[in-house]
C-alpha positions, 0 to 999 in steps of 0.5 A: 168564367173567371172574373178579374178581382181586384183582391189576390185571394186567400190559398184557403179561398180557391176553390177545391176544383180548380186546385191540383189533385195531389192523391196520386202522390199522397191523400195528405201531409201525414201519410207523407211524414210517414213514408220520410219515415221510411224513407229514411229508414231504408236507407239504413240499409245502404251500407250492406252493399257496400263493396259488393256490387263488382262480385257478380250481375246478380249483385249489382241487380240486386242494389239497382233494384233496391236503388230504383225503390229507394228512388221512387221512393225519392222522387214522391217524397220531393214532388209532394213537397216542393208542390204543397210549398208551390201551393203558398211559399209564405205557409210554413207546412210546405217550406217545413217540409221541403226542408225536412225532405232536404235535410233527409235526402242530403243524408242518403245521398251522403249514404250512398256516395260510394255507390257511383264510384265503385260501379265505375271501378268494376272493371271493363270487362265485367261490366261488358259482361254483367250489361248483358245479364237479364237482369240488366234490361231495364238497367243498361241506360242508367249504367252507360250513363254513369260510366261516361262521368267516369273523369269526373267522379271523386273517391267516396269520402270528396263524394260524401263530402259533396253529397252533404254540402249539396244540401245547402246549394239552392239557399241563393235559390230559395233566398230569392224566391221567398224575395221576390215571390212573398216579401216583396210589396209590389203595392197597388195601381190606379186604374180606370177600374179601381185600385188593381193590385201589381205581382209578379204573376200580373206585370204580365196584364199590366204592361199589356194594358193598352194606358201607356201611362199605367203601363209606366207606372207599373214598370217603376212601381214595378222595377222600384221595389228591385231597384230597393233590394239590388245590392240583396238580390246581385248578392244572391245571384253572384252567390249562385254563380259562384256554387256553379263554377266551384262545382265544376272546378271541384269536377275538373270540368273547365268551365261551368257551362261545359259542366252543365252541357256535359249531362245532355251530351251536348257540345257546347259549340250547339250553344256557341251555334245558337248565340252568334245565329241569332246576333246574325239575325237581330235585324227582323228583330229589330225592324219588328221593334220599328213597326211597333213604334209607328203602330203605336204612334210614339216618339219615342218606345221606352221599355213598357211598351213592348208587351202591349198588343198591337192591334187595339181593343183585343180585350178576349176573355176566355175560360179556363175550360174555353182554353182547355177546349181550343188547345184541344182543338188545336191539337187534333193532329195529334190523335185523339190519344193524345188529346184526350189524355190532356182535355180530361187531366186539365178539366179535371185535377192536374192543375192549379189553375189560380192565382192565390197569396203566396203562390210560386209565381209564374206556370211550370208542369211536374211530371213525376212516375208515378203522380199525374203531370201535374200544371201549375199557372196562375191563369187570367183570363183575360189575358189570350197569352195564358191559353198560349202557356196552357199550351206549353205546360200541358206540351210537358205533362203529355212528354212526362205521360209518355214517357213515363208511360213506355220507359222502367223509372230508370231511364224515363226522365228526360232532358229539358234540351227536349221537354222545350221542344214538346213545349213549344210545339203544341204553340206553334200548333195553337198559334197555327189553329187560331190563324185559321179559325179566327172570327175577324181579321182583328183577331187575326191580327192579335193572334200573328202579334202574339205570335211574332211576340212569342216567338220573340220571347222564346228563341231571341230573349232567351238566347240573349239571356243565355248570352248573360248567363255565359258571360257572367259565367266568365267573369266569375271564373276571370276573377272578376266580382259580380257586383251590382254595377258590373250585372247591370252594366253587362245587361245594359250592354245586351238590351242595347243590343238585342232591342236595338238603336230604336228602344229608350231605356230606364235607369232601371231597365237594367234591374230586369238581370236581377229578377229571372228566376232561371239564372239559379238553374244556370244555363237552362234558358238556351234551352228554350231558344232551341227548342223552338227552333227544333220545335218549329221544324217538328211542327212543319214537319208533322203538319205537312206529313202523314202517319210516319211524320208523327209516328217520329214525333212521339218515337220522340215524346215516348224516349223519355232518357233513353238517348241523348236529347241529339241523337233522340230529336235527330230520330224525329227528323231535326239536326240540331247538332248545326245552325241550319234549324236556329236560322229555320227559325229567325227565317221563320220570326222574319215571314211573321214580321213580314204578315204583321207589317202587311196586316198592320 
């Protein structure tokens, strides 16, 4: 079992078997560099295709074959360089690789900028005939999705300019990541075990500490750091929002939100239904915070009191290996293939397990067509939350595994809207397993409390984030500058609404709105909330059903990008076009709070 350490190790000090093995992408950096050169050389062939795409189905298929091969190479190069950078954000090697790849990819996209307009210019009758040609078997879905974008695609020259400009569009995100993961020094917090480092990764552990004074000091130190850089952080986020708005206007979308939802063919009513439905069901959330204040024996509940477990004394240590076995047992209803594949990957080298200095904070799954579905974790063996995170990221990875196995490259990539279903589905199965197998009443209470908190953070908290994103983009589109004061004011209003009248906030509490990395990928977080709503419905369906219900779920996992997400989920058994799944999820949260009140 990994022991808690007082210092965060350097990357070079981490045991190899605890890191991911990127060799399925590239055996090393030199091979990557060689392929980067090959990528640039392949791009030199692009001009030869220009003006040929409408001549015949064979001519179009020749280009699509070339584009597929170039895309596969591009994906491998991009994933490898990004994952190498995530290992240590402060190291020159990974950052240099991502920089070189970004420059090369921008040149390739600029060289390809004529292709989509040329495809869209093909006569509709001719395109209909092309689509039934045998060589188009793997490209039909891809082409139909391209044709949807016709009203939002500019001419070849304009598209070339936008492709060249794309290289700089990640600068705000990159600067935010470097500032918060590398440059900010949060110091150490004195505890009975000695001085422990405070970081983006250890923040959650401190907030779950039963010592209120430790939580308070960690909170003050953490947000004190953000307060010292609040103007820079606000400028970075404002810049990211401006990019979203400018891009939407250039492409003739009515708003940045409309532009973000269009690729998934998700109606804006789905976003509005989510916010309205959750806002109509805030009472169970406020009731939970009142319960939390009572159980903790506090005169007033503060922002640093909302994550500590309500069941005292539960400091269960779970090694990585034990966590994998727990997740495997919980997912047994999904069958041997699913469980054995995931188990082998997590005990092998799919995952980069533990924190090291400079490593990207948080967790994610990165599934590509030819590589393993890699998982980044900053696993802490004394945080039960991380077992749920492992199940969550495992859901993403298995979704990638099935999608890649069942689809051609040009249509394998599923949407994030769907991805959050597969991940939170696994969390629901893990919760139900742990509740049923709890060895003690105390652990059962802890697990129910944990599920309440996780449901809260995924359904309610992400919807609050979605409201914030919607509001900041509306302000920018309305000509209101996103200053530090404006951003803090808007975020504080949401804090007060969602946490209710019983919460006492600190002066710096609204700085939370400046530290959320997902805000740099606009209109992404709402998919967590819709995802848990869909996954709850599907988990209930699979667990209470039979072979058909499980097969329906696997058909969803295997669908990849072959259908739009609303249709794909409908075929699996849940209709996200209306508010019913969100209402059901809110009611389920209310029942969890009822159970917790009874248990406590």
